[in-house]
C-alpha positions as CSV (number, residue, x, y, z in Angstrom):
1,M,48.4,37.0,120.1
2,T,45.9,35.6,117.6
3,D,47.1,33.3,114.8
4,N,46.3,36.1,112.3
5,A,48.3,38.7,114.2
6,H,51.2,36.3,114.5
7,H,51.3,35.7,110.8
8,D,51.1,39.4,110.2
9,A,54.0,40.0,112.5
10,I,56.1,37.3,110.8
11,R,55.2,38.8,107.4
12,R,56.1,42.3,108.5
13,N,59.4,41.1,109.9
14,H,60.2,39.4,106.5
15,L,59.4,42.7,104.7
16,L,61.5,44.7,107.1
17,E,64.4,42.3,106.6
18,A,64.1,42.5,102.8
19,A,63.9,46.3,102.9
20,H,67.0,46.4,105.2
21,E,68.9,44.2,102.8
22,E,68.0,46.3,99.8
23,M,69.1,49.5,101.7
24,V,72.4,47.8,102.5
25,K,72.9,46.9,98.8
26,F,72.0,50.5,97.8
27,E,74.4,52.0,100.3
28,R,77.2,49.7,99.2
29,K,76.6,50.7,95.5
30,E,76.4,54.4,96.4
31,N,79.7,54.2,98.4
32,E,81.4,52.4,95.5
33,F,80.0,55.1,93.1
34,R,81.2,57.9,95.3
35,K,84.7,56.4,95.7
36,K,85.0,55.9,91.9
37,D,83.8,59.4,91.2
38,R,86.2,60.9,93.8
39,E,89.1,59.0,92.2
40,E,88.1,60.2,88.7
41,R,87.9,63.8,89.8
42,A,91.2,63.6,91.7
43,A,92.8,62.1,88.5
44,E,91.4,64.9,86.4
45,L,92.8,67.5,88.9
46,Q,96.0,65.5,89.4
47,L,95.5,65.4,93.1
48,P,97.0,62.6,95.3
49,L,94.4,60.7,97.2
50,N,96.6,58.7,99.4
51,E,98.6,61.3,101.2
52,I,98.3,65.1,101.4
53,N,101.2,66.5,103.4
54,V,100.7,70.0,104.9
55,H,103.7,71.7,106.4
């Protein structure tokens, strides 16, 4: 592997790591948003989120 190709591979790996970290942050925020939205809708409809017993 040439020096240039090696530097390109290192740079690409850093970019992939950065992109992965941003995706993880986004997914975490999205999950928090969905949880909050679900809780708000349940409160509006007066639905229990913890337990739903079906008999």
